[in-house]
PDB file of the backbone (N, CA, C, O) and the ligand in Angstrom, with CONECT records:
HET     ZN  A 101       1
ATOM      1  N   MET A   1     144.470  57.333  -9.462  1.00  0.00           N
ATOM      2  CA  MET A   1     143.825  56.083  -9.211  1.00  0.00           C
ATOM      3  C   MET A   1     142.321  56.247  -9.757  1.00  0.00           C
ATOM      4  O   MET A   1     141.619  57.201  -9.422  1.00  0.00           O
ATOM      5  N   PRO A   2     141.886  55.225 -10.632  1.00  0.00           N
ATOM      6  CA  PRO A   2     140.515  55.460 -11.011  1.00  0.00           C
ATOM      7  C   PRO A   2     139.463  55.161  -9.817  1.00  0.00           C
ATOM      8  O   PRO A   2     139.761  54.400  -8.896  1.00  0.00           O
ATOM      9  N   ALA A   3     138.357  55.739  -9.890  1.00  0.00           N
ATOM     10  CA  ALA A   3     137.450  55.501  -8.839  1.00  0.00           C
ATOM     11  C   ALA A   3     137.000  54.333  -8.711  1.00  0.00           C
ATOM     12  O   ALA A   3     136.564  53.968  -7.619  1.00  0.00           O
ATOM     13  N   SER A   4     137.011  53.488  -9.819  1.00  0.00           N
ATOM     14  CA  SER A   4     136.503  52.025  -9.678  1.00  0.00           C
ATOM     15  C   SER A   4     137.260  51.061  -8.964  1.00  0.00           C
ATOM     16  O   SER A   4     136.764  50.003  -8.576  1.00  0.00           O
ATOM     17  N   SER A   5     138.686  51.451  -8.736  1.00  0.00           N
ATOM     18  CA  SER A   5     139.456  50.281  -8.331  1.00  0.00           C
ATOM     19  C   SER A   5     139.070  50.325  -6.811  1.00  0.00           C
ATOM     20  O   SER A   5     138.746  51.317  -6.159  1.00  0.00           O
ATOM     21  N   PRO A   6     139.191  48.896  -6.355  1.00  0.00           N
ATOM     22  CA  PRO A   6     138.708  48.786  -5.043  1.00  0.00           C
ATOM     23  C   PRO A   6     139.638  49.306  -3.831  1.00  0.00           C
ATOM     24  O   PRO A   6     140.860  49.183  -3.904  1.00  0.00           O
ATOM     25  N   PRO A   7     139.056  49.849  -2.796  1.00  0.00           N
ATOM     26  CA  PRO A   7     140.043  50.557  -2.024  1.00  0.00           C
ATOM     27  C   PRO A   7     140.978  49.650  -1.270  1.00  0.00           C
ATOM     28  O   PRO A   7     140.547  48.553  -0.914  1.00  0.00           O
ATOM     29  N   ARG A   8     142.286  50.018  -0.976  1.00  0.00           N
ATOM     30  CA  ARG A   8     143.307  49.131  -0.339  1.00  0.00           C
ATOM     31  C   ARG A   8     142.958  49.106   1.175  1.00  0.00           C
ATOM     32  O   ARG A   8     143.027  48.060   1.820  1.00  0.00           O
ATOM     33  N   TRP A   9     142.679  49.986   1.581  1.00  0.00           N
ATOM     34  CA  TRP A   9     142.436  50.117   3.020  1.00  0.00           C
ATOM     35  C   TRP A   9     141.280  50.998   3.452  1.00  0.00           C
ATOM     36  O   TRP A   9     140.767  51.801   2.673  1.00  0.00           O
ATOM     37  N   TRP A  10     140.842  50.824   4.810  1.00  0.00           N
ATOM     38  CA  TRP A  10     139.610  51.475   5.271  1.00  0.00           C
ATOM     39  C   TRP A  10     139.794  52.116   6.570  1.00  0.00           C
ATOM     40  O   TRP A  10     140.687  51.792   7.353  1.00  0.00           O
ATOM     41  N   GLN A  11     138.888  53.076   6.794  1.00  0.00           N
ATOM     42  CA  GLN A  11     138.929  53.554   8.250  1.00  0.00           C
ATOM     43  C   GLN A  11     137.502  53.288   8.623  1.00  0.00           C
ATOM     44  O   GLN A  11     136.541  53.534   7.895  1.00  0.00           O
ATOM     45  N   ALA A  12     137.450  52.766   9.816  1.00  0.00           N
ATOM     46  CA  ALA A  12     136.116  52.568  10.493  1.00  0.00           C
ATOM     47  C   ALA A  12     135.964  53.216  11.710  1.00  0.00           C
ATOM     48  O   ALA A  12     136.869  53.130  12.540  1.00  0.00           O
ATOM     49  N   ARG A  13     134.817  53.941  11.974  1.00  0.00           N
ATOM     50  CA  ARG A  13     134.556  54.682  13.229  1.00  0.00           C
ATOM     51  C   ARG A  13     133.083  54.776  13.521  1.00  0.00           C
ATOM     52  O   ARG A  13     132.260  54.745  12.607  1.00  0.00           O
ATOM     53  N   ARG A  14     132.784  54.875  14.632  1.00  0.00           N
ATOM     54  CA  ARG A  14     131.446  54.989  15.111  1.00  0.00           C
ATOM     55  C   ARG A  14     130.673  56.099  14.582  1.00  0.00           C
ATOM     56  O   ARG A  14     130.992  57.271  14.778  1.00  0.00           O
ATOM     57  N   ALA A  15     129.631  55.726  13.894  1.00  0.00           N
ATOM     58  CA  ALA A  15     128.636  56.818  13.359  1.00  0.00           C
ATOM     59  C   ALA A  15     127.885  57.534  14.383  1.00  0.00           C
ATOM     60  O   ALA A  15     127.229  57.023  15.290  1.00  0.00           O
ATOM     61  N   GLN A  16     128.081  58.977  14.099  1.00  0.00           N
ATOM     62  CA  GLN A  16     127.129  59.738  15.187  1.00  0.00           C
ATOM     63  C   GLN A  16     126.101  60.436  14.205  1.00  0.00           C
ATOM     64  O   GLN A  16     126.408  61.486  13.641  1.00  0.00           O
ATOM     65  N   ASN A  17     124.936  59.860  14.025  1.00  0.00           N
ATOM     66  CA  ASN A  17     124.093  60.383  13.148  1.00  0.00           C
ATOM     67  C   ASN A  17     122.741  60.693  13.938  1.00  0.00           C
ATOM     68  O   ASN A  17     122.131  59.884  14.637  1.00  0.00           O
ATOM     69  N   ARG A  18     122.425  61.892  13.717  1.00  0.00           N
ATOM     70  CA  ARG A  18     121.117  62.431  14.310  1.00  0.00           C
ATOM     71  C   ARG A  18     120.054  62.713  13.159  1.00  0.00           C
ATOM     72  O   ARG A  18     119.035  63.354  13.416  1.00  0.00           O
ATOM     73  N   LYS A  19     120.302  62.243  11.943  1.00  0.00           N
ATOM     74  CA  LYS A  19     119.294  62.452  10.980  1.00  0.00           C
ATOM     75  C   LYS A  19     118.367  61.382  10.730  1.00  0.00           C
ATOM     76  O   LYS A  19     118.970  60.325  10.546  1.00  0.00           O
ATOM     77  N   PRO A  20     117.213  61.285  10.663  1.00  0.00           N
ATOM     78  CA  PRO A  20     116.379  60.218  10.687  1.00  0.00           C
ATOM     79  C   PRO A  20     116.305  59.515   9.269  1.00  0.00           C
ATOM     80  O   PRO A  20     115.236  59.475   8.661  1.00  0.00           O
ATOM     81  N   ALA A  21     117.444  58.973   8.768  1.00  0.00           N
ATOM     82  CA  ALA A  21     117.435  58.462   7.513  1.00  0.00           C
ATOM     83  C   ALA A  21     117.565  57.011   7.509  1.00  0.00           C
ATOM     84  O   ALA A  21     117.810  56.427   8.564  1.00  0.00           O
ATOM     85  N   THR A  22     117.417  56.356   6.372  1.00  0.00           N
ATOM     86  CA  THR A  22     117.817  54.801   6.369  1.00  0.00           C
ATOM     87  C   THR A  22     118.899  54.545   5.330  1.00  0.00           C
ATOM     88  O   THR A  22     118.832  55.077   4.222  1.00  0.00           O
ATOM     89  N   TYR A  23     119.713  53.883   5.614  1.00  0.00           N
ATOM     90  CA  TYR A  23     120.755  53.499   4.827  1.00  0.00           C
ATOM     91  C   TYR A  23     120.670  51.977   4.439  1.00  0.00           C
ATOM     92  O   TYR A  23     119.911  51.180   4.990  1.00  0.00           O
ATOM     93  N   ARG A  24     121.490  51.693   3.485  1.00  0.00           N
ATOM     94  CA  ARG A  24     121.662  50.245   3.205  1.00  0.00           C
ATOM     95  C   ARG A  24     123.116  49.719   3.532  1.00  0.00           C
ATOM     96  O   ARG A  24     124.068  50.191   2.910  1.00  0.00           O
ATOM     97  N   CYS A  25     123.282  48.854   4.393  1.00  0.00           N
ATOM     98  CA  CYS A  25     124.516  48.289   4.755  1.00  0.00           C
ATOM     99  C   CYS A  25     125.200  47.714   3.460  1.00  0.00           C
ATOM    100  O   CYS A  25     124.633  46.875   2.759  1.00  0.00           O
ATOM    101  N   PRO A  26     126.414  48.198   3.192  1.00  0.00           N
ATOM    102  CA  PRO A  26     127.114  47.546   1.905  1.00  0.00           C
ATOM    103  C   PRO A  26     127.550  46.246   2.275  1.00  0.00           C
ATOM    104  O   PRO A  26     127.944  45.533   1.352  1.00  0.00           O
ATOM    105  N   LEU A  27     127.565  45.762   3.489  1.00  0.00           N
ATOM    106  CA  LEU A  27     128.355  44.559   3.924  1.00  0.00           C
ATOM    107  C   LEU A  27     127.295  43.121   3.810  1.00  0.00           C
ATOM    108  O   LEU A  27     127.672  42.007   3.446  1.00  0.00           O
ATOM    109  N   CYS A  28     125.922  43.494   4.217  1.00  0.00           N
ATOM    110  CA  CYS A  28     124.938  42.547   4.092  1.00  0.00           C
ATOM    111  C   CYS A  28     123.746  43.009   3.465  1.00  0.00           C
ATOM    112  O   CYS A  28     122.718  42.334   3.532  1.00  0.00           O
ATOM    113  N   GLY A  29     123.786  44.093   2.863  1.00  0.00           N
ATOM    114  CA  GLY A  29     122.618  44.424   2.006  1.00  0.00           C
ATOM    115  C   GLY A  29     121.343  44.776   2.521  1.00  0.00           C
ATOM    116  O   GLY A  29     120.373  45.079   1.826  1.00  0.00           O
ATOM    117  N   GLU A  30     121.381  44.717   4.026  1.00  0.00           N
ATOM    118  CA  GLU A  30     120.184  44.943   4.810  1.00  0.00           C
ATOM    119  C   GLU A  30     120.061  46.445   5.077  1.00  0.00           C
ATOM    120  O   GLU A  30     121.024  47.199   4.943  1.00  0.00           O
ATOM    121  N   LEU A  31     118.768  46.884   5.484  1.00  0.00           N
ATOM    122  CA  LEU A  31     118.544  48.214   5.743  1.00  0.00           C
ATOM    123  C   LEU A  31     119.119  48.594   7.043  1.00  0.00           C
ATOM    124  O   LEU A  31     119.255  47.720   7.899  1.00  0.00           O
ATOM    125  N   LEU A  32     119.449  49.731   7.262  1.00  0.00           N
ATOM    126  CA  LEU A  32     120.065  50.376   8.369  1.00  0.00           C
ATOM    127  C   LEU A  32     119.468  51.545   8.949  1.00  0.00           C
ATOM    128  O   LEU A  32     119.788  52.624   8.450  1.00  0.00           O
ATOM    129  N   PRO A  33     118.687  51.536   9.877  1.00  0.00           N
ATOM    130  CA  PRO A  33     118.144  52.928  10.441  1.00  0.00           C
ATOM    131  C   PRO A  33     119.415  53.668  10.974  1.00  0.00           C
ATOM    132  O   PRO A  33     120.229  53.114  11.712  1.00  0.00           O
ATOM    133  N   ALA A  34     119.528  55.032  10.519  1.00  0.00           N
ATOM    134  CA  ALA A  34     120.661  55.940  10.833  1.00  0.00           C
ATOM    135  C   ALA A  34     120.620  56.181  12.387  1.00  0.00           C
ATOM    136  O   ALA A  34     121.680  56.445  12.953  1.00  0.00           O
ATOM    137  N   LEU A  35     119.485  56.107  13.082  1.00  0.00           N
ATOM    138  CA  LEU A  35     119.423  56.506  14.503  1.00  0.00           C
ATOM    139  C   LEU A  35     119.991  55.316  15.326  1.00  0.00           C
ATOM    140  O   LEU A  35     120.370  55.533  16.477  1.00  0.00           O
ATOM    141  N   SER A  36     120.066  54.109  14.808  1.00  0.00           N
ATOM    142  CA  SER A  36     120.546  52.975  15.461  1.00  0.00           C
ATOM    143  C   SER A  36     122.125  53.248  15.644  1.00  0.00           C
ATOM    144  O   SER A  36     122.719  54.137  15.034  1.00  0.00           O
ATOM    145  N   GLU A  37     122.739  52.348  16.587  1.00  0.00           N
ATOM    146  CA  GLU A  37     124.066  52.410  16.651  1.00  0.00           C
ATOM    147  C   GLU A  37     124.779  51.647  15.514  1.00  0.00           C
ATOM    148  O   GLU A  37     124.496  50.495  15.186  1.00  0.00           O
ATOM    149  N   HIS A  38     125.685  52.376  14.979  1.00  0.00           N
ATOM    150  CA  HIS A  38     126.235  51.658  13.832  1.00  0.00           C
ATOM    151  C   HIS A  38     127.543  52.294  13.380  1.00  0.00           C
ATOM    152  O   HIS A  38     127.965  53.226  14.065  1.00  0.00           O
ATOM    153  N   MET A  39     128.263  51.891  12.270  1.00  0.00           N
ATOM    154  CA  MET A  39     129.531  52.393  12.180  1.00  0.00           C
ATOM    155  C   MET A  39     129.668  53.067  10.781  1.00  0.00           C
ATOM    156  O   MET A  39     128.750  52.912   9.976  1.00  0.00           O
ATOM    157  N   LEU A  40     130.674  53.747  10.472  1.00  0.00           N
ATOM    158  CA  LEU A  40     131.024  54.477   9.232  1.00  0.00           C
ATOM    159  C   LEU A  40     132.346  53.761   8.684  1.00  0.00           C
ATOM    160  O   LEU A  40     133.331  53.723   9.422  1.00  0.00           O
ATOM    161  N   ILE A  41     132.393  53.184   7.389  1.00  0.00           N
ATOM    162  CA  ILE A  41     133.615  52.696   6.813  1.00  0.00           C
ATOM    163  C   ILE A  41     133.868  53.724   5.702  1.00  0.00           C
ATOM    164  O   ILE A  41     133.032  54.079   4.870  1.00  0.00           O
ATOM    165  N   VAL A  42     135.315  54.216   5.814  1.00  0.00           N
ATOM    166  CA  VAL A  42     135.657  55.175   4.722  1.00  0.00           C
ATOM    167  C   VAL A  42     136.788  54.627   4.061  1.00  0.00           C
ATOM    168  O   VAL A  42     137.852  54.392   4.633  1.00  0.00           O
ATOM    169  N   PRO A  43     136.527  54.389   2.663  1.00  0.00           N
ATOM    170  CA  PRO A  43     137.603  53.802   1.873  1.00  0.00           C
ATOM    171  C   PRO A  43     138.763  54.875   1.742  1.00  0.00           C
ATOM    172  O   PRO A  43     138.551  56.015   1.329  1.00  0.00           O
ATOM    173  N   GLU A  44     140.069  54.387   2.150  1.00  0.00           N
ATOM    174  CA  GLU A  44     141.274  55.284   2.175  1.00  0.00           C
ATOM    175  C   GLU A  44     141.076  56.629   2.551  1.00  0.00           C
ATOM    176  O   GLU A  44     141.619  57.597   2.019  1.00  0.00           O
ATOM    177  N   GLY A  45     140.242  56.652   3.531  1.00  0.00           N
ATOM    178  CA  GLY A  45     140.134  58.010   4.196  1.00  0.00           C
ATOM    179  C   GLY A  45     139.317  58.991   3.208  1.00  0.00           C
ATOM    180  O   GLY A  45     139.338  60.207   3.400  1.00  0.00           O
ATOM    181  N   ASP A  46     138.700  58.496   2.297  1.00  0.00           N
ATOM    182  CA  ASP A  46     137.953  59.493   1.405  1.00  0.00           C
ATOM    183  C   ASP A  46     136.488  59.454   1.907  1.00  0.00           C
ATOM    184  O   ASP A  46     135.701  58.536   1.675  1.00  0.00           O
ATOM    185  N   SER A  47     136.221  60.584   2.632  1.00  0.00           N
ATOM    186  CA  SER A  47     134.925  60.732   3.465  1.00  0.00           C
ATOM    187  C   SER A  47     133.834  60.902   2.568  1.00  0.00           C
ATOM    188  O   SER A  47     132.691  60.801   3.014  1.00  0.00           O
ATOM    189  N   SER A  48     134.061  61.184   1.180  1.00  0.00           N
ATOM    190  CA  SER A  48     133.034  61.494   0.269  1.00  0.00           C
ATOM    191  C   SER A  48     132.444  59.943  -0.214  1.00  0.00           C
ATOM    192  O   SER A  48     131.335  59.749  -0.712  1.00  0.00           O
ATOM    193  N   ARG A  49     133.357  59.028   0.034  1.00  0.00           N
ATOM    194  CA  ARG A  49     132.847  57.738  -0.341  1.00  0.00           C
ATOM    195  C   ARG A  49     132.480  56.934   0.829  1.00  0.00           C
ATOM    196  O   ARG A  49     132.372  55.716   0.683  1.00  0.00           O
ATOM    197  N   ARG A  50     132.251  57.544   2.120  1.00  0.00           N
ATOM    198  CA  ARG A  50     131.960  56.681   3.192  1.00  0.00           C
ATOM    199  C   ARG A  50     130.704  55.993   3.156  1.00  0.00           C
ATOM    200  O   ARG A  50     129.807  56.492   2.478  1.00  0.00           O
ATOM    201  N   ARG A  51     130.479  54.834   3.831  1.00  0.00           N
ATOM    202  CA  ARG A  51     129.347  54.192   3.886  1.00  0.00           C
ATOM    203  C   ARG A  51     128.930  53.791   5.375  1.00  0.00           C
ATOM    204  O   ARG A  51     129.676  53.543   6.322  1.00  0.00           O
ATOM    205  N   HIS A  52     127.566  53.796   5.327  1.00  0.00           N
ATOM    206  CA  HIS A  52     126.923  53.390   6.782  1.00  0.00           C
ATOM    207  C   HIS A  52     127.005  51.814   6.886  1.00  0.00           C
ATOM    208  O   HIS A  52     126.713  51.106   5.923  1.00  0.00           O
ATOM    209  N   ALA A  53     127.369  51.359   7.960  1.00  0.00           N
ATOM    210  CA  ALA A  53     127.309  49.724   7.881  1.00  0.00           C
ATOM    211  C   ALA A  53     127.044  49.408   9.476  1.00  0.00           C
ATOM    212  O   ALA A  53     127.324  50.155  10.413  1.00  0.00           O
ATOM    213  N   HIS A  54     126.539  48.336   9.528  1.00  0.00           N
ATOM    214  CA  HIS A  54     125.847  47.758  10.872  1.00  0.00           C
ATOM    215  C   HIS A  54     127.347  47.411  11.579  1.00  0.00           C
ATOM    216  O   HIS A  54     128.240  46.867  10.930  1.00  0.00           O
ATOM    217  N   THR A  55     127.489  47.770  12.890  1.00  0.00           N
ATOM    218  CA  THR A  55     128.557  47.542  13.725  1.00  0.00           C
ATOM    219  C   THR A  55     128.947  46.056  13.740  1.00  0.00           C
ATOM    220  O   THR A  55     130.137  45.746  13.802  1.00  0.00           O
ATOM    221  N   GLU A  56     128.006  45.158  13.689  1.00  0.00           N
ATOM    222  CA  GLU A  56     128.277  43.724  13.846  1.00  0.00           C
ATOM    223  C   GLU A  56     128.870  43.265  12.490  1.00  0.00           C
ATOM    224  O   GLU A  56     129.728  42.382  12.500  1.00  0.00           O
ATOM    225  N   CYS A  57     128.406  43.888  11.176  1.00  0.00           N
ATOM    226  CA  CYS A  57     128.942  43.489   9.803  1.00  0.00           C
ATOM    227  C   CYS A  57     130.403  44.035   9.898  1.00  0.00           C
ATOM    228  O   CYS A  57     131.363  43.336   9.573  1.00  0.00           O
ATOM    229  N   VAL A  58     130.518  45.187  10.312  1.00  0.00           N
ATOM    230  CA  VAL A  58     131.904  45.765  10.407  1.00  0.00           C
ATOM    231  C   VAL A  58     132.840  44.798  10.946  1.00  0.00           C
ATOM    232  O   VAL A  58     133.746  44.289  10.286  1.00  0.00           O
ATOM    233  N   LEU A  59     132.564  44.529  12.321  1.00  0.00           N
ATOM    234  CA  LEU A  59     133.373  43.614  13.081  1.00  0.00           C
ATOM    235  C   LEU A  59     133.609  42.212  12.437  1.00  0.00           C
ATOM    236  O   LEU A  59     134.730  41.707  12.504  1.00  0.00           O
ATOM    237  N   ARG A  60     132.665  41.627  11.868  1.00  0.00           N
ATOM    238  CA  ARG A  60     132.790  40.351  11.066  1.00  0.00           C
ATOM    239  C   ARG A  60     133.606  40.494  10.050  1.00  0.00           C
ATOM    240  O   ARG A  60     134.434  39.609   9.837  1.00  0.00           O
ATOM    241  N   ALA A  61     133.539  41.568   9.272  1.00  0.00           N
ATOM    242  CA  ALA A  61     134.269  41.936   8.031  1.00  0.00           C
ATOM    243  C   ALA A  61     135.826  41.975   8.519  1.00  0.00           C
ATOM    244  O   ALA A  61     136.706  41.314   7.968  1.00  0.00           O
ATOM    245  N   ARG A  62     136.027  42.779   9.547  1.00  0.00           N
ATOM    246  CA  ARG A  62     137.257  43.106  10.138  1.00  0.00           C
ATOM    247  C   ARG A  62     138.099  41.670  10.533  1.00  0.00           C
ATOM    248  O   ARG A  62     139.280  41.436  10.276  1.00  0.00           O
ATOM    249  N   ARG A  63     137.181  40.831  11.199  1.00  0.00           N
ATOM    250  CA  ARG A  63     137.710  39.512  11.679  1.00  0.00           C
ATOM    251  C   ARG A  63     138.258  38.766  10.442  1.00  0.00           C
ATOM    252  O   ARG A  63     139.339  38.183  10.360  1.00  0.00           O
ATOM    253  N   ALA A  64     137.297  38.897   9.489  1.00  0.00           N
ATOM    254  CA  ALA A  64     137.705  38.030   8.265  1.00  0.00           C
ATOM    255  C   ALA A  64     138.753  38.640   7.282  1.00  0.00           C
ATOM    256  O   ALA A  64     138.997  38.110   6.198  1.00  0.00           O
ATOM    257  N   GLY A  65     139.401  39.861   7.748  1.00  0.00           N
ATOM    258  CA  GLY A  65     140.320  40.465   7.100  1.00  0.00           C
ATOM    259  C   GLY A  65     139.985  41.307   5.926  1.00  0.00           C
ATOM    260  O   GLY A  65     140.837  41.638   5.102  1.00  0.00           O
ATOM    261  N   LEU A  66     138.653  41.672   5.853  1.00  0.00           N
ATOM    262  CA  LEU A  66     138.156  42.245   4.514  1.00  0.00           C
ATOM    263  C   LEU A  66     138.168  43.801   4.534  1.00  0.00           C
ATOM    264  O   LEU A  66     138.061  44.470   3.507  1.00  0.00           O
ATOM    265  N   LEU A  67     138.315  44.360   5.864  1.00  0.00           N
ATOM    266  CA  LEU A  67     138.524  45.844   5.830  1.00  0.00           C
ATOM    267  C   LEU A  67     139.805  46.144   6.604  1.00  0.00           C
ATOM    268  O   LEU A  67     139.822  46.550   7.766  1.00  0.00           O
ATOM    269  N   PRO A  68     140.936  45.892   5.804  1.00  0.00           N
ATOM    270  CA  PRO A  68     142.231  46.220   6.541  1.00  0.00           C
ATOM    271  C   PRO A  68     142.269  47.698   6.900  1.00  0.00           C
ATOM    272  O   PRO A  68     141.676  48.478   6.155  1.00  0.00           O
ATOM    273  N   THR A  69     142.874  48.133   7.909  1.00  0.00           N
ATOM    274  CA  THR A  69     143.212  49.402   8.283  1.00  0.00           C
ATOM    275  C   THR A  69     144.390  49.944   7.481  1.00  0.00           C
ATOM    276  O   THR A  69     145.026  49.142   6.797  1.00  0.00           O
ATOM    277  N   ARG A  70     144.738  51.228   7.500  1.00  0.00           N
ATOM    278  CA  ARG A  70     145.735  51.621   6.596  1.00  0.00           C
ATOM    279  C   ARG A  70     147.105  51.095   7.235  1.00  0.00           C
ATOM    280  O   ARG A  70     148.044  50.843   6.481  1.00  0.00           O
ATOM    281  N   GLU A  71     147.215  50.944   8.476  1.00  0.00           N
ATOM    282  CA  GLU A  71     148.440  50.132   9.053  1.00  0.00           C
ATOM    283  C   GLU A  71     148.490  48.887   8.505  1.00  0.00           C
ATOM    284  O   GLU A  71     149.436  48.586   7.776  1.00  0.00           O
ATOM    285  N   GLU A  72     147.653  48.152   8.736  1.00  0.00           N
ATOM    286  CA  GLU A  72     147.549  46.797   8.190  1.00  0.00           C
ATOM    287  C   GLU A  72     147.993  46.458   6.844  1.00  0.00           C
ATOM    288  O   GLU A  72     148.706  45.506   6.529  1.00  0.00           O
ATOM    289  N   TRP A  73     147.410  47.484   5.975  1.00  0.00           N
ATOM    290  CA  TRP A  73     147.655  47.398   4.645  1.00  0.00           C
ATOM    291  C   TRP A  73     149.272  47.784   4.497  1.00  0.00           C
ATOM    292  O   TRP A  73     150.002  47.038   3.845  1.00  0.00           O
ATOM    293  N   GLU A  74     149.726  48.829   5.051  1.00  0.00           N
ATOM    294  CA  GLU A  74     151.048  49.104   4.892  1.00  0.00           C
ATOM    295  C   GLU A  74     152.080  47.985   5.246  1.00  0.00           C
ATOM    296  O   GLU A  74     153.129  47.742   4.650  1.00  0.00           O
ATOM    297  N   ARG A  75     151.559  47.352   6.347  1.00  0.00           N
ATOM    298  CA  ARG A  75     152.447  46.187   6.818  1.00  0.00           C
ATOM    299  C   ARG A  75     152.600  45.288   5.902  1.00  0.00           C
ATOM    300  O   ARG A  75     153.689  44.800   5.601  1.00  0.00           O
ATOM    301  N   SER A  76     151.253  44.932   5.266  1.00  0.00           N
ATOM    302  CA  SER A  76     151.304  43.918   4.279  1.00  0.00           C
ATOM    303  C   SER A  76     152.108  44.206   3.007  1.00  0.00           C
ATOM    304  O   SER A  76     152.469  43.250   2.321  1.00  0.00           O
ATOM    305  N   GLN A  77     152.423  45.503   2.633  1.00  0.00           N
ATOM    306  CA  GLN A  77     153.057  45.976   1.552  1.00  0.00           C
ATOM    307  C   GLN A  77     154.434  45.932   1.979  1.00  0.00           C
ATOM    308  O   GLN A  77     155.256  45.661   1.104  1.00  0.00           O
ATOM    309  N   SER A  78     154.822  46.131   3.074  1.00  0.00           N
ATOM    310  CA  SER A  78     156.317  46.636   3.383  1.00  0.00           C
ATOM    311  C   SER A  78     157.322  45.411   2.945  1.00  0.00           C
ATOM    312  O   SER A  78     158.463  45.636   2.541  1.00  0.00           O
ATOM    313  N   GLY A  79     156.835  44.237   3.056  1.00  0.00           N
ATOM    314  CA  GLY A  79     157.788  43.067   2.731  1.00  0.00           C
ATOM    315  C   GLY A  79     157.890  42.977   1.128  1.00  0.00           C
ATOM    316  O   GLY A  79     158.691  42.188   0.625  1.00  0.00           O
ATOM    317  N   ARG A  80     157.147  43.716   0.409  1.00  0.00           N
ATOM    318  CA  ARG A  80     157.167  43.721  -1.089  1.00  0.00           C
ATOM    319  C   ARG A  80     158.089  44.856  -1.457  1.00  0.00           C
ATOM    320  O   ARG A  80     158.769  44.881  -2.482  1.00  0.00           O
ATOM    321  N   GLU A  81     158.050  45.836  -0.489  1.00  0.00           N
ATOM    322  CA  GLU A  81     158.765  47.217  -1.050  1.00  0.00           C
ATOM    323  C   GLU A  81     160.087  47.261  -0.354  1.00  0.00           C
ATOM    324  O   GLU A  81     160.968  48.010  -0.778  1.00  0.00           O
ATOM    325  N   ARG A  82     160.274  46.494   0.700  1.00  0.00           N
ATOM    326  CA  ARG A  82     161.597  46.766   1.522  1.00  0.00           C
ATOM    327  C   ARG A  82     162.754  46.426   0.532  1.00  0.00           C
ATOM    328  O   ARG A  82     163.761  47.123   0.405  1.00  0.00           O
ATOM    329  N   ARG A  83     162.486  45.220  -0.187  1.00  0.00           N
ATOM    330  CA  ARG A  83     163.680  44.741  -0.941  1.00  0.00           C
ATOM    331  C   ARG A  83     164.138  45.814  -2.127  1.00  0.00           C
ATOM    332  O   ARG A  83     165.328  46.123  -2.185  1.00  0.00           O
ATOM    333  N   PRO A  84     163.339  46.292  -2.924  1.00  0.00           N
ATOM    334  CA  PRO A  84     163.912  47.249  -3.926  1.00  0.00           C
ATOM    335  C   PRO A  84     164.380  48.537  -3.349  1.00  0.00           C
ATOM    336  O   PRO A  84     165.215  49.220  -3.943  1.00  0.00           O
ATOM    337  N   ARG A  85     163.868  48.886  -2.217  1.00  0.00           N
ATOM    338  CA  ARG A  85     164.272  50.071  -1.729  1.00  0.00           C
ATOM    339  C   ARG A  85     165.713  50.024  -1.061  1.00  0.00           C
ATOM    340  O   ARG A  85     166.474  50.989  -1.132  1.00  0.00           O
ATOM    341  N   LEU A  86     166.086  48.679  -0.316  1.00  0.00           N
ATOM    342  CA  LEU A  86     167.163  48.389  -0.041  1.00  0.00           C
ATOM    343  C   LEU A  86     168.330  48.119  -0.984  1.00  0.00           C
ATOM    344  O   LEU A  86     169.515  48.373  -0.769  1.00  0.00           O
ATOM    345  N   TRP A  87     167.821  47.590  -2.006  1.00  0.00           N
ATOM    346  CA  TRP A  87     168.747  47.637  -3.197  1.00  0.00           C
ATOM    347  C   TRP A  87     169.343  48.796  -3.732  1.00  0.00           C
ATOM    348  O   TRP A  87     170.533  48.915  -4.023  1.00  0.00           O
ATOM    349  N   SER A  88     168.398  49.701  -3.855  1.00  0.00           N
ATOM    350  CA  SER A  88     168.565  51.002  -4.679  1.00  0.00           C
ATOM    351  C   SER A  88     169.604  51.735  -3.591  1.00  0.00           C
ATOM    352  O   SER A  88     170.568  52.347  -4.050  1.00  0.00           O
ATOM    353  N   ARG A  89     169.409  51.669  -2.209  1.00  0.00           N
ATOM    354  CA  ARG A  89     170.228  52.246  -1.317  1.00  0.00           C
ATOM    355  C   ARG A  89     171.760  51.518  -1.420  1.00  0.00           C
ATOM    356  O   ARG A  89     172.781  52.181  -1.232  1.00  0.00           O
ATOM    357  N   VAL A  90     171.785  50.275  -1.696  1.00  0.00           N
ATOM    358  CA  VAL A  90     173.218  49.632  -1.783  1.00  0.00           C
ATOM    359  C   VAL A  90     173.747  50.108  -2.951  1.00  0.00           C
ATOM    360  O   VAL A  90     174.938  50.421  -2.955  1.00  0.00           O
ATOM    361  N   ARG A  91     173.015  50.234  -4.056  1.00  0.00           N
ATOM    362  CA  ARG A  91     173.535  50.632  -5.193  1.00  0.00           C
ATOM    363  C   ARG A  91     174.019  52.095  -5.200  1.00  0.00           C
ATOM    364  O   ARG A  91     175.014  52.455  -5.831  1.00  0.00           O
ATOM    365  N   ALA A  92     173.305  52.857  -4.511  1.00  0.00           N
ATOM    366  CA  ALA A  92     173.713  54.259  -4.236  1.00  0.00           C
ATOM    367  C   ALA A  92     174.921  54.555  -3.577  1.00  0.00           C
ATOM    368  O   ALA A  92     175.678  55.491  -3.836  1.00  0.00           O
ATOM    369  N   MET A  93     175.085  53.466  -2.477  1.00  0.00           N
ATOM    370  CA  MET A  93     176.367  53.519  -1.622  1.00  0.00           C
ATOM    371  C   MET A  93     177.499  53.017  -2.411  1.00  0.00           C
ATOM    372  O   MET A  93     178.610  53.486  -2.163  1.00  0.00           O
ATOM    373  N   LEU A  94     177.369  52.123  -3.333  1.00  0.00           N
ATOM    374  CA  LEU A  94     178.475  51.610  -4.384  1.00  0.00           C
ATOM    375  C   LEU A  94     178.952  52.560  -5.210  1.00  0.00           C
ATOM    376  O   LEU A  94     180.116  52.521  -5.609  1.00  0.00           O
ATOM    377  N   ARG A  95     178.013  53.617  -5.590  1.00  0.00           N
ATOM    378  CA  ARG A  95     178.467  54.469  -6.696  1.00  0.00           C
ATOM    379  C   ARG A  95     179.259  55.465  -6.258  1.00  0.00           C
ATOM    380  O   ARG A  95     179.930  56.190  -6.992  1.00  0.00           O
ATOM    381  N   ARG A  96     179.188  55.541  -4.765  1.00  0.00           N
ATOM    382  CA  ARG A  96     179.902  56.823  -4.078  1.00  0.00           C
ATOM    383  C   ARG A  96     181.499  56.532  -4.402  1.00  0.00           C
ATOM    384  O   ARG A  96     182.361  57.323  -4.018  1.00  0.00           O
TER     385      ARG A  96
HETATM  386 ZN    ZN A 101     124.944  44.731   7.787  1.00  0.00          ZN2+
END
């Protein structure tokens, strides 16, 4: 998968940062002091691409369906994938 393609799902967890740095929240574009309570959002579990974001922004984006978890993404895919898989199983049975 090319690095430029948008992540299909995200992990979000509380950030535990003891480093006095300042980040920019990718969701609202505002500054985010690392020592304040905030969250990490990790695209497809790839921690090298994790971003620091305001807890409030993450919760708002989650409510808007913008940061689906892996589970939610897989559930949204299953309707599309179940059919071909079922058919290939049926065909395999008929061949026996
Ligand atoms: Zn923000």
